Steps between C-alpha positions, in 0.01 A plus 500: 500500500487478121810305400594134448251226589611206714323185620488417872399179677451529876535202735155384619573605860546858381156514340340687790717804419407506133178667375218250449499537123867400485489197730565150370631608163797659332499877547600739226676804642595813309824648633667834440825345378698640794342377823642196676320167507460540876314825444275337239414209732414736786290718268287190440435469875759249621736621779860401434516357853289211362704443185766234475670440167422705190555286193511664156492269198635218716778698669491644851547877516517764771218739591703770326471331160340725239266280293502512122207459264364148474681357802312247711535538876433239767448648848562238768425503873767536764654163592414348836672508738604846386856624547468873569778737393780239518753773422410676826359224724759254638361143497543469876308819575125433544259718307321775686153622411295820513120485484259780426209609716257244355699189596500509880390138552765372261762709682408346836510148359841551341630634831348201680720285277808707582524679165633857525191697397455876519145627475345843468173511695414838350506615139832683470473531122659317210820710480580439868438126472719472192773704668494276806522190282811644337662631819453175696527258206160349567267325258181706487186286500184667377178458303547849356629457145588866467718486810688201361590699187695763694862506389633574850406152628784271597274206418129429508234236454129498436282324759255304289232406753291698747487201740777510766555123498547500122717811516731330750527181294577701186775708664664195658491308171629791296790609722565196726623713794659309790247462781575554869157465665428679828809723482345834394248733654182495292426857609826677412733245333750514787691195622347291778696375800413262781373665817424376850169568669682734736637698204153575364275474807415870506368480144269202557138479606434300815347204316794476265752509785321213669452284190819521294868451579678527163539845350687694233537873451588724212836669534370805312145574620496289821180318397457178699405165343370175648310195375152638541161423353610564140811284516349195331381706202841663467672164540289367212616788276862431593467124451349535153758758390792292625365188330468688170847656532713193561868581483459870578434475873770643725442404860561769763824462698482306825 
């Protein structure tokens, strides 16, 4: 680029995407006079999935705005809770998510909370992930900045932490999905249903048959669930998530 110069101020929370020598200060960017502001922002390292309002000389503009020489740009973060694609997502329809191969623990925890979460346990490649996001209208969660820049995505979001507990808190705060704990299979995302001991007896070990009486099974993969040794730890995850997501908890029917 060798055209007009513009001035850009990034919100502090976007600093991690910006090169170290540009952090914490106004950035001077040289444009080509034809590229959109969205393209300029991404060329500086910030995925548009993380950008909220773009304000030019005090006025909000679209990502397609072509900046002129001397304009000052403020790049803000997405608002929280974030309303994703309101033109395509009816308010009453809960968001659905798609996670890449590196976010397996987060996927299981979202499913534990009853959030519709698809997950690829193998690396199927960026084009396939982006295509699935578009085909199924799922928000792609990833720590891969390049993946989040793919134009095919229906919607996406960067996962800021590498700690599963912080990842979960961030996703719940950002998107505020309704929670329906204990209603989804953590293995395949299928819907759980109540089952009698007789229904699942052939799939249980002898000790389990003799110790537990309350069961659920997945309608898709037939995995059986009961309140075993890990229940208290899982219950703690659910309790904390529900407490932090007041007003977005949908109790299962019955």
